[in-house]
Every structure is written in C-alpha cells, then in structure tokens.
C-alpha positions, 0 to 999 in steps of 0.5 A: 525481484523488486519490492515496493513498500507502501507506508502510511501512519497506522498501516490499517487502511491506505497502505494495506489496500495498496499492497494487496492490490499491487500483489493481486495485479503485479507479476509476482516474479518481478515485483511484490509489495509490503505495507507498514506504518510509522505508528501501527494500529492494532488491526486493519480498519473494518471499513477497509476490510469490507471494501476490499472484500467486495473486490475479492481481497481478504484483509481480515487477517492482515496485521499492521506492522512498523515501518523500519529503516531496514524494511525500507532499505531493501525496497526499490520504491517507497510510496508514502501516504500521509506519514510525512516527516515520520517516514524514514529517509533512506539514501538512494531509495526512490520515494513518492508520496500519494496524497490520499484521504484516510479511510478510517471511520469513513462511510463505505462509499467514501472508502470505495472511492479511496480504494478505487483511486489507490487501484488506479495509482497502483495500476499506473505504477505497475504499467510504468515499471513493466511489472504487469502479469504476462508482460515480457 
C-alpha cells in the first residue's frame, strides 16, 4: 500500500481537506493519505470543518500534527501546499507542490472554492496513479 503525505504550514486547512478527500475517494487497499504541517496549529480551522461537513466528511476531531522527516520518508509521494522550504527534502521521495490559497479566516464561499479545487486535484492524482476504488 502506498502512502501520500499532504503537507502545509499549520495542518489546519488545505492538507487536512486533501487527506480526508483522498481517503474518501481512493481504494484503501492501494493507497492512503496522511496530513501534517511544518508548524502545526492547535486545531483545524472552523471554516474548513464547516466546508467539509457539507460533503459529509467530519474533521471536527482531526488534530494537526508535525511533519517529520520520518513521516515523509515512508511515503510514496509528498504533496506540499505552501510550506515551501520548510518542508523536508527526503532523497528519493517524489514531491509535488500545489499552489493553493490558505482557507484560514476566509468566508465559507472561498473555503468551498479551495475545497473544490483540492477535490479536483485529488481526483486527478488518484486517477493518474490508478488508486480508484473498484479499479483493477
């Protein structure tokens, strides 16, 4: 099974949404996602919790965690979202960067737009890697 790490600065918005969407859409026997941040916040942003709840995904109990080199080392892919040079460089680990706005403090309609952009990117990643549910 492959692990994808979604990382941003505070692990309270973008990376939380990406990991939750990935885990909802990907075949759990092929791939799973975790999220982490370089400077974890105390909690997931309430506007992010609200936007994800609209999709039936509950992030109210999700806890931001620190992105460590050990966590990244065991991954097949590191997807960064704004942590730039603060994200660890792990030799041999494939890394891509998704330039996304930070949802913190944004009105719900902006958070929805960020969420929907993340969903499209996650769906594309899952399709490209053949990690869809029910795919042989």
